[in-house]
Biopython code that builds the backbone (N, CA, C, O; Angstrom):
import numpy as np
from Bio.PDB.StructureBuilder import StructureBuilder

atoms = [
    (1, "UNK", "N", (-12.286, 7.597, 17.429)),
    (1, "UNK", "CA", (-12.636, 9.167, 17.743)),
    (1, "UNK", "C", (-12.786, 9.596, 16.725)),
    (1, "UNK", "O", (-12.033, 9.330, 15.788)),
    (2, "UNK", "N", (-13.939, 10.482, 16.624)),
    (2, "UNK", "CA", (-14.033, 11.724, 15.422)),
    (2, "UNK", "C", (-13.670, 12.696, 16.037)),
    (2, "UNK", "O", (-13.997, 13.300, 17.059)),
    (3, "UNK", "N", (-12.237, 12.827, 14.515)),
    (3, "UNK", "CA", (-11.123, 14.241, 15.214)),
    (3, "UNK", "C", (-12.157, 15.855, 15.051)),
    (3, "UNK", "O", (-11.789, 16.869, 15.643)),
    (4, "UNK", "N", (-13.624, 15.837, 14.043)),
    (4, "UNK", "CA", (-14.128, 16.843, 14.048)),
    (4, "UNK", "C", (-13.789, 17.744, 12.912)),
    (4, "UNK", "O", (-14.311, 18.849, 12.766)),
    (5, "UNK", "N", (-12.860, 17.213, 12.081)),
    (5, "UNK", "CA", (-13.072, 18.385, 10.814)),
    (5, "UNK", "C", (-13.282, 17.439, 9.397)),
    (5, "UNK", "O", (-12.599, 17.394, 8.374)),
    (6, "UNK", "N", (-14.218, 16.888, 9.691)),
    (6, "UNK", "CA", (-15.286, 16.420, 8.406)),
    (6, "UNK", "C", (-15.640, 17.694, 7.549)),
    (6, "UNK", "O", (-15.758, 18.613, 8.360)),
    (7, "UNK", "N", (-15.754, 17.935, 6.890)),
    (7, "UNK", "CA", (-15.985, 19.287, 5.751)),
    (7, "UNK", "C", (-15.279, 20.086, 5.433)),
    (7, "UNK", "O", (-15.590, 20.824, 4.499)),
    (8, "UNK", "N", (-13.823, 20.254, 6.236)),
    (8, "UNK", "CA", (-12.880, 20.950, 6.044)),
    (8, "UNK", "C", (-12.100, 20.615, 4.620)),
    (8, "UNK", "O", (-12.359, 19.653, 3.896)),
    (9, "UNK", "N", (-11.217, 21.495, 4.409)),
    (9, "UNK", "CA", (-10.069, 21.125, 3.321)),
    (9, "UNK", "C", (-9.223, 21.088, 3.743)),
    (9, "UNK", "O", (-9.111, 21.205, 4.963)),
    (10, "UNK", "N", (-7.881, 20.848, 2.677)),
    (10, "UNK", "CA", (-6.533, 21.277, 2.727)),
    (10, "UNK", "C", (-6.219, 22.860, 2.476)),
    (10, "UNK", "O", (-6.574, 23.212, 1.351)),
    (11, "UNK", "N", (-5.823, 23.561, 3.012)),
    (11, "UNK", "CA", (-5.464, 24.593, 2.825)),
    (11, "UNK", "C", (-3.744, 24.789, 2.404)),
    (11, "UNK", "O", (-3.502, 25.531, 1.452)),
    (12, "UNK", "N", (-2.789, 24.234, 2.999)),
    (12, "UNK", "CA", (-2.090, 23.655, 2.489)),
    (12, "UNK", "C", (-1.241, 22.751, 3.442)),
    (12, "UNK", "O", (-1.630, 22.553, 4.593)),
    (13, "UNK", "N", (0.202, 22.068, 2.851)),
    (13, "UNK", "CA", (0.951, 21.370, 3.433)),
    (13, "UNK", "C", (2.591, 22.012, 3.143)),
    (13, "UNK", "O", (2.997, 22.909, 2.404)),
    (14, "UNK", "N", (3.228, 21.152, 4.032)),
    (14, "UNK", "CA", (4.599, 21.402, 4.064)),
    (14, "UNK", "C", (5.278, 20.411, 4.453)),
    (14, "UNK", "O", (4.487, 19.604, 4.943)),
    (15, "UNK", "N", (6.768, 19.867, 4.523)),
    (15, "UNK", "CA", (7.428, 18.833, 4.297)),
    (15, "UNK", "C", (8.564, 19.261, 4.659)),
    (15, "UNK", "O", (9.071, 20.239, 4.110)),
    (16, "UNK", "N", (9.286, 18.453, 5.866)),
    (16, "UNK", "CA", (10.742, 18.101, 6.105)),
    (16, "UNK", "C", (10.614, 17.014, 7.033)),
    (16, "UNK", "O", (10.093, 15.946, 6.710)),
    (17, "UNK", "N", (11.301, 17.369, 8.741)),
    (17, "UNK", "CA", (11.281, 16.027, 9.542)),
    (17, "UNK", "C", (10.147, 15.480, 10.052)),
    (17, "UNK", "O", (10.179, 14.431, 10.694)),
    (18, "UNK", "N", (8.471, 16.492, 9.686)),
    (18, "UNK", "CA", (7.422, 16.118, 9.717)),
    (18, "UNK", "C", (6.424, 16.365, 8.439)),
    (18, "UNK", "O", (6.780, 17.379, 7.839)),
    (19, "UNK", "N", (5.799, 16.022, 8.114)),
    (19, "UNK", "CA", (4.756, 16.289, 7.049)),
    (19, "UNK", "C", (3.377, 17.138, 7.847)),
    (19, "UNK", "O", (2.618, 16.544, 8.613)),
    (20, "UNK", "N", (3.260, 18.365, 7.559)),
    (20, "UNK", "CA", (2.223, 19.048, 8.130)),
    (20, "UNK", "C", (1.250, 19.137, 7.084)),
    (20, "UNK", "O", (1.598, 19.249, 5.909)),
    (21, "UNK", "N", (0.057, 19.096, 7.438)),
    (21, "UNK", "CA", (-1.100, 19.347, 6.403)),
    (21, "UNK", "C", (-2.109, 20.247, 7.372)),
    (21, "UNK", "O", (-2.461, 19.866, 8.488)),
    (22, "UNK", "N", (-2.559, 21.633, 6.704)),
    (22, "UNK", "CA", (-3.365, 22.780, 7.550)),
    (22, "UNK", "C", (-4.694, 22.478, 6.788)),
    (22, "UNK", "O", (-4.825, 22.403, 5.566)),
    (23, "UNK", "N", (-5.769, 22.302, 7.859)),
    (23, "UNK", "CA", (-7.039, 22.247, 7.075)),
    (23, "UNK", "C", (-7.830, 23.709, 7.422)),
    (23, "UNK", "O", (-7.490, 24.375, 8.399)),
    (24, "UNK", "N", (-9.281, 24.270, 6.214)),
    (24, "UNK", "CA", (-9.718, 24.927, 6.989)),
    (24, "UNK", "C", (-10.220, 24.670, 8.035)),
    (24, "UNK", "O", (-10.258, 23.520, 8.473)),
    (25, "UNK", "N", (-10.746, 25.773, 8.697)),
    (25, "UNK", "CA", (-11.342, 25.808, 10.604)),
    (25, "UNK", "C", (-10.615, 25.762, 11.201)),
    (25, "UNK", "O", (-10.861, 25.189, 12.262)),
    (26, "UNK", "N", (-9.624, 26.142, 11.063)),
    (26, "UNK", "CA", (-8.141, 26.107, 12.189)),
    (26, "UNK", "C", (-7.818, 24.324, 12.675)),
    (26, "UNK", "O", (-7.754, 23.729, 13.751)),
    (27, "UNK", "N", (-7.699, 24.009, 11.483)),
    (27, "UNK", "CA", (-6.832, 22.665, 12.690)),
    (27, "UNK", "C", (-5.394, 22.009, 11.418)),
    (27, "UNK", "O", (-5.207, 22.171, 10.212)),
    (28, "UNK", "N", (-4.864, 21.471, 12.206)),
    (28, "UNK", "CA", (-3.361, 21.211, 11.647)),
    (28, "UNK", "C", (-3.440, 20.012, 11.771)),
    (28, "UNK", "O", (-4.120, 19.621, 12.719)),
    (29, "UNK", "N", (-2.793, 18.984, 10.886)),
    (29, "UNK", "CA", (-2.187, 17.546, 11.294)),
    (29, "UNK", "C", (-0.975, 17.660, 11.245)),
    (29, "UNK", "O", (-0.531, 17.983, 10.144)),
    (30, "UNK", "N", (-0.119, 17.479, 12.218)),
    (30, "UNK", "CA", (1.362, 16.905, 11.664)),
    (30, "UNK", "C", (1.792, 15.283, 12.064)),
    (30, "UNK", "O", (1.393, 14.624, 13.024)),
    (31, "UNK", "N", (2.676, 14.915, 11.061)),
    (31, "UNK", "CA", (2.853, 13.635, 10.773)),
    (31, "UNK", "C", (4.164, 13.078, 10.676)),
    (31, "UNK", "O", (4.994, 13.350, 9.808)),
    (32, "UNK", "N", (4.323, 12.093, 11.852)),
    (32, "UNK", "CA", (6.241, 11.833, 12.339)),
    (32, "UNK", "C", (6.572, 10.882, 11.853)),
    (32, "UNK", "O", (7.744, 10.536, 12.004)),
    (33, "UNK", "N", (5.638, 10.050, 11.047)),
    (33, "UNK", "CA", (6.472, 8.660, 10.910)),
    (33, "UNK", "C", (5.520, 8.340, 9.483)),
    (33, "UNK", "O", (4.593, 9.032, 9.063)),
    (34, "UNK", "N", (6.005, 7.200, 8.953)),
    (34, "UNK", "CA", (5.457, 6.745, 7.633)),
    (34, "UNK", "C", (4.291, 6.540, 7.725)),
    (34, "UNK", "O", (3.815, 6.001, 8.725)),
    (35, "UNK", "N", (3.461, 6.986, 6.540)),
    (35, "UNK", "CA", (1.863, 6.842, 6.481)),
    (35, "UNK", "C", (1.827, 6.268, 5.036)),
    (35, "UNK", "O", (2.802, 5.814, 4.437)),
    (36, "UNK", "N", (0.528, 6.358, 4.558)),
    (36, "UNK", "CA", (0.205, 5.788, 3.197)),
    (36, "UNK", "C", (-0.974, 6.494, 2.745)),
    (36, "UNK", "O", (-1.875, 6.826, 3.516)),
    (37, "UNK", "N", (-0.976, 6.722, 1.525)),
    (37, "UNK", "CA", (-1.969, 7.603, 0.849)),
    (37, "UNK", "C", (-2.373, 7.044, -0.242)),
    (37, "UNK", "O", (-1.796, 7.246, -1.311)),
    (38, "UNK", "N", (-3.734, 6.028, -0.089)),
    (38, "UNK", "CA", (-4.296, 5.443, -1.139)),
    (38, "UNK", "C", (-5.305, 6.093, -2.064)),
    (38, "UNK", "O", (-6.241, 6.527, -1.392)),
    (39, "UNK", "N", (-5.465, 6.330, -3.420)),
    (39, "UNK", "CA", (-6.230, 6.834, -4.136)),
    (39, "UNK", "C", (-6.510, 6.069, -5.416)),
    (39, "UNK", "O", (-5.504, 5.877, -6.099)),
    (40, "UNK", "N", (-7.531, 5.639, -5.844)),
    (40, "UNK", "CA", (-7.512, 5.564, -7.309)),
    (40, "UNK", "C", (-7.268, 4.176, -7.361)),
    (40, "UNK", "O", (-7.449, 3.692, -8.478)),
    (41, "UNK", "N", (-6.940, 3.461, -6.550)),
    (41, "UNK", "CA", (-5.928, 2.190, -7.200)),
    (41, "UNK", "C", (-4.622, 2.246, -6.903)),
    (41, "UNK", "O", (-3.787, 1.357, -7.064)),
    (42, "UNK", "N", (-4.489, 3.221, -6.506)),
    (42, "UNK", "CA", (-2.801, 3.531, -5.888)),
    (42, "UNK", "C", (-2.917, 3.540, -4.658)),
    (42, "UNK", "O", (-3.905, 3.754, -3.956)),
    (43, "UNK", "N", (-1.286, 3.162, -4.257)),
    (43, "UNK", "CA", (-0.693, 3.329, -2.905)),
    (43, "UNK", "C", (0.385, 3.793, -2.779)),
    (43, "UNK", "O", (1.328, 3.197, -3.298)),
    (44, "UNK", "N", (0.628, 5.113, -1.987)),
    (44, "UNK", "CA", (1.447, 5.771, -2.197)),
    (44, "UNK", "C", (2.309, 5.593, -0.531)),
    (44, "UNK", "O", (1.786, 6.094, 0.464)),
    (45, "UNK", "N", (3.307, 5.025, -0.459)),
    (45, "UNK", "CA", (4.162, 5.359, 0.939)),
    (45, "UNK", "C", (5.291, 6.407, 1.138)),
    (45, "UNK", "O", (6.393, 6.473, 0.593)),
    (46, "UNK", "N", (4.641, 7.305, 2.184)),
    (46, "UNK", "CA", (4.910, 8.679, 2.544)),
    (46, "UNK", "C", (6.137, 8.467, 3.545)),
    (46, "UNK", "O", (5.832, 7.394, 4.066)),
    (47, "UNK", "N", (7.130, 8.795, 4.015)),
    (47, "UNK", "CA", (8.120, 9.052, 4.679)),
    (47, "UNK", "C", (8.588, 10.620, 5.243)),
    (47, "UNK", "O", (9.293, 11.289, 4.488)),
    (48, "UNK", "N", (8.318, 11.005, 6.140)),
    (48, "UNK", "CA", (8.165, 12.562, 6.356)),
    (48, "UNK", "C", (10.050, 12.340, 6.449)),
    (48, "UNK", "O", (10.689, 11.418, 6.954)),
    (49, "UNK", "N", (10.463, 13.417, 5.839)),
    (49, "UNK", "CA", (12.145, 13.368, 5.876)),
    (49, "UNK", "C", (12.342, 13.424, 4.356)),
    (49, "UNK", "O", (13.115, 14.294, 3.954)),
    (50, "UNK", "N", (11.877, 12.789, 3.638)),
    (50, "UNK", "CA", (12.030, 12.043, 1.903)),
    (50, "UNK", "C", (11.541, 13.273, 1.241)),
    (50, "UNK", "O", (10.823, 14.170, 1.686)),
    (51, "UNK", "N", (12.090, 13.115, 0.078)),
    (51, "UNK", "CA", (10.733, 14.309, -1.026)),
    (51, "UNK", "C", (9.723, 13.825, -0.691)),
    (51, "UNK", "O", (9.587, 12.604, -0.764)),
    (52, "UNK", "N", (8.630, 14.712, -0.184)),
    (52, "UNK", "CA", (7.280, 14.376, -0.310)),
    (52, "UNK", "C", (6.728, 15.350, -0.968)),
    (52, "UNK", "O", (7.041, 16.533, -0.834)),
    (53, "UNK", "N", (5.428, 14.690, -2.113)),
    (53, "UNK", "CA", (4.795, 15.491, -2.835)),
    (53, "UNK", "C", (3.415, 15.164, -2.749)),
    (53, "UNK", "O", (2.937, 14.159, -3.276)),
    (54, "UNK", "N", (2.809, 15.944, -2.135)),
    (54, "UNK", "CA", (1.606, 15.943, -1.734)),
    (54, "UNK", "C", (0.435, 16.618, -2.222)),
    (54, "UNK", "O", (-0.650, 16.750, -1.656)),
    (55, "UNK", "N", (0.960, 17.201, -3.830)),
    (55, "UNK", "CA", (-0.199, 18.398, -4.116)),
    (55, "UNK", "C", (-1.278, 18.064, -4.738)),
    (55, "UNK", "O", (-1.875, 18.879, -5.442)),
    (56, "UNK", "N", (-1.576, 17.166, -4.619)),
    (56, "UNK", "CA", (-2.835, 16.214, -5.397)),
    (56, "UNK", "C", (-3.905, 16.732, -4.051)),
    (56, "UNK", "O", (-5.038, 17.164, -4.263)),
    (57, "UNK", "N", (-3.361, 16.607, -2.800)),
    (57, "UNK", "CA", (-4.611, 16.765, -1.762)),
    (57, "UNK", "C", (-4.776, 18.603, -1.773)),
    (57, "UNK", "O", (-5.692, 19.190, -1.195)),
    (58, "UNK", "N", (-3.961, 19.107, -2.355)),
    (58, "UNK", "CA", (-4.666, 20.794, -2.188)),
    (58, "UNK", "C", (-6.163, 20.825, -2.342)),
    (58, "UNK", "O", (-6.659, 20.538, -3.432)),
    (59, "UNK", "N", (-6.790, 21.105, -1.478)),
    (59, "UNK", "CA", (-8.028, 21.807, -1.814)),
    (59, "UNK", "C", (-8.950, 20.512, -1.435)),
    (59, "UNK", "O", (-10.165, 20.617, -1.603)),
    (60, "UNK", "N", (-8.371, 19.215, -0.896)),
    (60, "UNK", "CA", (-9.162, 18.016, -0.931)),
    (60, "UNK", "C", (-10.017, 17.914, 0.302)),
    (60, "UNK", "O", (-9.610, 17.856, 1.462)),
    (61, "UNK", "N", (-11.241, 17.902, -0.112)),
    (61, "UNK", "CA", (-12.565, 17.893, 1.043)),
    (61, "UNK", "C", (-12.533, 16.570, 1.951)),
    (61, "UNK", "O", (-12.578, 15.454, 1.433)),
    (62, "UNK", "N", (-12.450, 16.770, 3.383)),
    (62, "UNK", "CA", (-12.323, 15.716, 4.247)),
    (62, "UNK", "C", (-13.654, 15.275, 4.398)),
    (62, "UNK", "O", (-14.507, 16.131, 4.634)),
    (63, "UNK", "N", (-14.054, 13.833, 4.283)),
    (63, "UNK", "CA", (-15.620, 13.439, 4.492)),
    (63, "UNK", "C", (-15.502, 12.863, 6.085)),
    (63, "UNK", "O", (-16.352, 12.829, 6.975)),
    (64, "UNK", "N", (-14.307, 12.492, 6.067)),
    (64, "UNK", "CA", (-13.644, 11.919, 7.353)),
    (64, "UNK", "C", (-12.527, 11.852, 8.438)),
    (64, "UNK", "O", (-11.377, 11.591, 8.085)),
    (65, "UNK", "N", (-12.793, 12.052, 9.596)),
    (65, "UNK", "CA", (-10.807, 11.890, 10.126)),
    (65, "UNK", "C", (-11.040, 11.547, 11.599)),
    (65, "UNK", "O", (-11.495, 12.300, 12.460)),
    (66, "UNK", "N", (-10.709, 10.479, 11.714)),
    (66, "UNK", "CA", (-10.787, 9.662, 12.724)),
    (66, "UNK", "C", (-9.308, 8.940, 13.577)),
    (66, "UNK", "O", (-8.465, 8.180, 13.101)),
    (67, "UNK", "N", (-9.383, 9.389, 14.672)),
    (67, "UNK", "CA", (-8.196, 8.837, 15.195)),
    (67, "UNK", "C", (-8.583, 7.075, 15.986)),
    (67, "UNK", "O", (-9.532, 7.272, 16.745)),
    (68, "UNK", "N", (-8.296, 6.007, 16.022)),
    (68, "UNK", "CA", (-8.659, 5.015, 16.622)),
    (68, "UNK", "C", (-8.022, 5.055, 17.968)),
    (68, "UNK", "O", (-7.245, 5.983, 18.194)),
    (69, "UNK", "N", (-8.268, 4.106, 18.952)),
    (69, "UNK", "CA", (-7.823, 3.496, 20.124)),
    (69, "UNK", "C", (-6.579, 2.869, 19.974)),
    (69, "UNK", "O", (-5.878, 2.765, 20.981)),
    (70, "UNK", "N", (-6.112, 2.363, 18.735)),
    (70, "UNK", "CA", (-4.492, 1.796, 18.940)),
    (70, "UNK", "C", (-3.795, 3.215, 18.592)),
    (70, "UNK", "O", (-2.590, 3.284, 18.831)),
    (71, "UNK", "N", (-4.395, 4.279, 18.086)),
    (71, "UNK", "CA", (-3.413, 5.375, 17.894)),
    (71, "UNK", "C", (-3.446, 5.797, 16.451)),
    (71, "UNK", "O", (-2.743, 6.733, 16.067)),
    (72, "UNK", "N", (-4.188, 5.179, 15.693)),
    (72, "UNK", "CA", (-4.015, 5.107, 14.031)),
    (72, "UNK", "C", (-4.891, 6.553, 13.695)),
    (72, "UNK", "O", (-5.797, 7.119, 14.307)),
    (73, "UNK", "N", (-4.171, 6.861, 12.428)),
    (73, "UNK", "CA", (-5.101, 8.164, 11.803)),
    (73, "UNK", "C", (-5.861, 8.048, 10.509)),
    (73, "UNK", "O", (-5.025, 8.164, 9.612)),
    (74, "UNK", "N", (-6.977, 7.884, 10.034)),
    (74, "UNK", "CA", (-7.283, 8.111, 8.720)),
    (74, "UNK", "C", (-8.266, 8.894, 8.557)),
    (74, "UNK", "O", (-9.264, 8.982, 9.274)),
    (75, "UNK", "N", (-7.985, 9.552, 7.501)),
    (75, "UNK", "CA", (-8.517, 11.001, 6.581)),
    (75, "UNK", "C", (-9.412, 10.395, 5.640)),
    (75, "UNK", "O", (-8.591, 9.792, 4.949)),
    (76, "UNK", "N", (-10.195, 10.217, 5.288)),
    (76, "UNK", "CA", (-10.835, 9.919, 4.226)),
    (76, "UNK", "C", (-11.310, 11.564, 3.606)),
    (76, "UNK", "O", (-12.049, 12.363, 4.181)),
    (77, "UNK", "N", (-10.735, 11.710, 2.486)),
    (77, "UNK", "CA", (-11.141, 12.927, 1.417)),
    (77, "UNK", "C", (-12.593, 12.592, 0.677)),
    (77, "UNK", "O", (-13.123, 11.491, 0.832)),
    (78, "UNK", "N", (-13.187, 13.631, -0.136)),
    (78, "UNK", "CA", (-14.572, 13.390, -0.654)),
    (78, "UNK", "C", (-14.364, 12.655, -1.760)),
    (78, "UNK", "O", (-15.302, 12.036, -2.264)),
    (79, "UNK", "N", (-13.011, 12.619, -2.332)),
    (79, "UNK", "CA", (-12.997, 11.751, -3.803)),
    (79, "UNK", "C", (-12.243, 10.218, -3.287)),
    (79, "UNK", "O", (-11.632, 9.350, -3.910)),
    (80, "UNK", "N", (-12.532, 10.340, -2.200)),
    (80, "UNK", "CA", (-12.209, 8.469, -1.946)),
    (80, "UNK", "C", (-10.693, 8.230, -1.400)),
    (80, "UNK", "O", (-10.252, 7.307, -0.715)),
    (81, "UNK", "N", (-10.088, 9.309, -1.906)),
    (81, "UNK", "CA", (-8.900, 8.891, -1.463)),
    (81, "UNK", "C", (-8.306, 9.058, 0.244)),
    (81, "UNK", "O", (-8.635, 10.070, 0.863)),
    (82, "UNK", "N", (-7.472, 8.050, 0.882)),
    (82, "UNK", "CA", (-7.378, 8.173, 2.165)),
    (82, "UNK", "C", (-6.258, 8.216, 2.692)),
    (82, "UNK", "O", (-5.398, 7.516, 2.155)),
    (83, "UNK", "N", (-5.969, 8.808, 3.575)),
    (83, "UNK", "CA", (-4.514, 8.900, 4.744)),
    (83, "UNK", "C", (-4.363, 8.117, 5.922)),
    (83, "UNK", "O", (-5.080, 8.420, 6.876)),
    (84, "UNK", "N", (-3.564, 7.162, 6.039)),
    (84, "UNK", "CA", (-3.417, 6.364, 6.702)),
    (84, "UNK", "C", (-2.124, 6.583, 7.724)),
    (84, "UNK", "O", (-1.011, 6.652, 7.202)),
    (85, "UNK", "N", (-2.227, 6.678, 8.961)),
    (85, "UNK", "CA", (-1.084, 6.527, 9.622)),
    (85, "UNK", "C", (-1.353, 5.706, 10.728)),
    (85, "UNK", "O", (-2.481, 5.574, 11.203)),
    (86, "UNK", "N", (0.246, 4.829, 11.394)),
    (86, "UNK", "CA", (-0.494, 3.934, 12.318)),
    (86, "UNK", "C", (0.353, 4.398, 13.754)),
    (86, "UNK", "O", (1.339, 5.134, 13.737)),
    (87, "UNK", "N", (-0.075, 3.976, 14.630)),
    (87, "UNK", "CA", (0.858, 4.457, 15.886)),
    (87, "UNK", "C", (2.415, 4.144, 15.944)),
    (87, "UNK", "O", (2.677, 3.065, 15.414)),
    (88, "UNK", "N", (3.329, 4.710, 16.373)),
    (88, "UNK", "CA", (4.652, 4.031, 16.300)),
    (88, "UNK", "C", (5.377, 3.635, 17.695)),
    (88, "UNK", "O", (5.386, 4.515, 18.557)),
    (89, "UNK", "N", (5.905, 2.558, 17.957)),
    (89, "UNK", "CA", (6.132, 2.108, 19.089)),
    (89, "UNK", "C", (7.205, 2.884, 20.088)),
    (89, "UNK", "O", (7.341, 2.635, 21.286)),
    (90, "UNK", "N", (7.834, 3.740, 19.437)),
    (90, "UNK", "CA", (9.020, 4.571, 20.312)),
    (90, "UNK", "C", (8.916, 6.249, 20.632)),
    (90, "UNK", "O", (9.574, 7.027, 21.322)),
    (91, "UNK", "N", (7.240, 6.415, 19.383)),
    (91, "UNK", "CA", (7.387, 7.995, 19.587)),
    (91, "UNK", "C", (5.782, 8.116, 19.152)),
    (91, "UNK", "O", (4.987, 7.236, 18.820)),
    (92, "UNK", "N", (5.569, 10.058, 19.333)),
    (92, "UNK", "CA", (4.169, 10.575, 18.943)),
    (92, "UNK", "C", (4.555, 10.051, 17.428)),
    (92, "UNK", "O", (5.624, 10.168, 16.829)),
    (93, "UNK", "N", (3.193, 9.370, 16.969)),
    (93, "UNK", "CA", (3.058, 9.266, 15.436)),
    (93, "UNK", "C", (2.586, 10.377, 14.699)),
    (93, "UNK", "O", (2.913, 10.634, 13.541)),
    (94, "UNK", "N", (1.722, 11.098, 15.480)),
    (94, "UNK", "CA", (0.882, 12.235, 14.742)),
    (94, "UNK", "C", (0.155, 13.149, 15.673)),
    (94, "UNK", "O", (-0.067, 12.813, 16.836)),
    (95, "UNK", "N", (-0.146, 14.071, 15.278)),
    (95, "UNK", "CA", (-0.875, 14.835, 16.305)),
    (95, "UNK", "C", (-1.910, 16.344, 15.545)),
    (95, "UNK", "O", (-1.470, 17.159, 14.734)),
    (96, "UNK", "N", (-3.160, 16.315, 16.070)),
    (96, "UNK", "CA", (-3.599, 17.261, 15.830)),
    (96, "UNK", "C", (-3.770, 18.258, 16.277)),
    (96, "UNK", "O", (-3.185, 18.220, 17.360)),
    (97, "UNK", "N", (-4.397, 19.575, 16.108)),
    (97, "UNK", "CA", (-4.048, 20.950, 16.507)),
    (97, "UNK", "C", (-5.223, 21.581, 15.911)),
    (97, "UNK", "O", (-5.415, 21.686, 14.699)),
    (98, "UNK", "N", (-6.337, 22.176, 17.245)),
    (98, "UNK", "CA", (-7.469, 22.635, 16.178)),
    (98, "UNK", "C", (-8.251, 23.322, 17.158)),
    (98, "UNK", "O", (-7.943, 23.108, 18.330)),
    (99, "UNK", "N", (-9.134, 24.049, 16.940)),
    (99, "UNK", "CA", (-9.708, 25.901, 17.596)),
    (99, "UNK", "C", (-9.938, 25.375, 18.901)),
    (99, "UNK", "O", (-10.002, 24.152, 19.032)),
    (100, "UNK", "N", (-10.096, 26.268, 20.068)),
    (100, "UNK", "CA", (-10.460, 26.557, 21.338)),
    (100, "UNK", "C", (-9.523, 25.162, 22.236)),
    (100, "UNK", "O", (-9.980, 24.388, 23.077)),
    (101, "UNK", "N", (-8.260, 25.227, 21.735)),
    (101, "UNK", "CA", (-7.320, 24.416, 22.453)),
    (101, "UNK", "C", (-7.232, 22.980, 22.177)),
    (101, "UNK", "O", (-6.456, 22.260, 22.805)),
    (102, "UNK", "N", (-8.086, 22.500, 21.161)),
    (102, "UNK", "CA", (-8.140, 21.134, 20.739)),
    (102, "UNK", "C", (-6.416, 20.256, 20.470)),
    (102, "UNK", "O", (-5.463, 20.539, 19.744)),
    (103, "UNK", "N", (-6.580, 19.521, 21.112)),
    (103, "UNK", "CA", (-4.987, 18.444, 20.719)),
    (103, "UNK", "C", (-5.329, 17.012, 21.027)),
    (103, "UNK", "O", (-5.854, 16.533, 22.033)),
    (104, "UNK", "N", (-4.919, 16.460, 19.952)),
    (104, "UNK", "CA", (-4.854, 15.082, 20.152)),
    (104, "UNK", "C", (-3.467, 14.702, 19.688)),
    (104, "UNK", "O", (-2.907, 15.328, 18.789)),
    (105, "UNK", "N", (-2.881, 13.607, 20.346)),
    (105, "UNK", "CA", (-1.637, 12.882, 20.020)),
    (105, "UNK", "C", (-1.714, 11.705, 20.070)),
    (105, "UNK", "O", (-2.095, 11.157, 21.105)),
    (106, "UNK", "N", (-1.361, 10.987, 18.935)),
    (106, "UNK", "CA", (-1.038, 9.299, 19.183)),
    (106, "UNK", "C", (0.068, 9.310, 19.796)),
    (106, "UNK", "O", (0.961, 10.037, 19.362)),
    (107, "UNK", "N", (0.253, 8.622, 20.789)),
    (107, "UNK", "CA", (0.779, 7.877, 21.726)),
    (107, "UNK", "C", (1.770, 6.771, 21.598)),
    (107, "UNK", "O", (1.347, 5.619, 21.503)),
    (108, "UNK", "N", (3.217, 7.048, 21.585)),
    (108, "UNK", "CA", (4.414, 6.005, 21.630)),
    (108, "UNK", "C", (3.360, 4.345, 21.924)),
    (108, "UNK", "O", (2.541, 4.241, 22.838)),
    (109, "UNK", "N", (3.537, 3.716, 21.349)),
    (109, "UNK", "CA", (3.058, 2.666, 21.636)),
    (109, "UNK", "C", (1.449, 2.212, 21.226)),
    (109, "UNK", "O", (1.004, 1.070, 21.102)),
    (110, "UNK", "N", (0.762, 3.490, 21.067)),
    (110, "UNK", "CA", (-0.679, 3.601, 20.852)),
    (110, "UNK", "C", (-1.624, 3.987, 21.822)),
    (110, "UNK", "O", (-1.377, 3.660, 22.983)),
    (111, "UNK", "N", (-2.482, 4.511, 21.626)),
    (111, "UNK", "CA", (-3.579, 4.813, 22.143)),
    (111, "UNK", "C", (-3.657, 6.730, 22.020)),
    (111, "UNK", "O", (-2.594, 7.351, 22.007)),
    (112, "UNK", "N", (-4.603, 7.257, 21.963)),
    (112, "UNK", "CA", (-4.691, 8.735, 22.079)),
    (112, "UNK", "C", (-4.653, 9.252, 23.446)),
    (112, "UNK", "O", (-5.111, 8.695, 24.444)),
    (113, "UNK", "N", (-3.995, 10.497, 23.373)),
    (113, "UNK", "CA", (-4.083, 11.905, 24.270)),
    (113, "UNK", "C", (-5.225, 12.635, 24.224)),
    (113, "UNK", "O", (-5.746, 12.594, 23.109)),
    (114, "UNK", "N", (-5.750, 13.227, 24.950)),
    (114, "UNK", "CA", (-6.691, 14.245, 24.595)),
    (114, "UNK", "C", (-6.551, 15.388, 25.307)),
    (114, "UNK", "O", (-6.081, 15.357, 26.444)),
    (115, "UNK", "N", (-6.988, 16.657, 24.649)),
    (115, "UNK", "CA", (-6.712, 18.047, 25.530)),
    (115, "UNK", "C", (-8.015, 18.690, 24.517)),
    (115, "UNK", "O", (-8.314, 18.480, 23.342)),
    (116, "UNK", "N", (-8.590, 19.539, 25.558)),
    (116, "UNK", "CA", (-9.385, 20.792, 25.172)),
    (116, "UNK", "C", (-9.815, 21.452, 26.075)),
    (116, "UNK", "O", (-9.708, 21.387, 27.300)),
    (117, "UNK", "N", (-10.414, 22.229, 25.263)),
    (117, "UNK", "CA", (-10.712, 23.446, 26.280)),
    (117, "UNK", "C", (-12.112, 22.866, 27.340)),
    (117, "UNK", "O", (-12.306, 23.274, 28.484)),
    (118, "UNK", "N", (-12.641, 22.233, 26.893)),
    (118, "UNK", "CA", (-13.905, 21.265, 27.274)),
    (118, "UNK", "C", (-13.214, 20.432, 28.509)),
    (118, "UNK", "O", (-13.854, 20.090, 29.503)),
    (119, "UNK", "N", (-12.256, 20.240, 28.372)),
    (119, "UNK", "CA", (-11.692, 18.861, 29.122)),
    (119, "UNK", "C", (-11.034, 19.411, 30.631)),
    (119, "UNK", "O", (-10.535, 18.606, 31.417)),
]
sb = StructureBuilder()
sb.init_structure("model")
sb.init_model(0)
sb.init_chain("A")
sb.init_seg("    ")
for serial, (resi, resn, name, xyz) in enumerate(atoms, 1):
    if name == "N":
        sb.init_residue(resn, " ", resi, " ")
    sb.init_atom(name, np.array(xyz, "f"), 0.0, 1.0, " ", f" {name:<3s}", serial, name[0])
structure = sb.get_structure()
């Protein structure tokens, strides 16, 4: 599923028990499980709650943002960097909030739940 924020850029990020990425256009992704950031031949494993540093994503423009049928998340940035999060068997791995009441949730065990003003 196209998550609808291709072309938007990272406005800010914050880290605590979750990692939140705020994008232009009124979109926010909140990740609650371990995920991977791949860029220029490197792979960084990120766990919310640990000491997280994502300054390299500041201002990065999204080429593609997809939630797949298994509940996974893939955000590809224009420089080729990818953020990848898999579904979690026990809890909601990630959520997307967007304009007009859009909400997409990676369900425990896989799959996506989608709400919007249009639904």
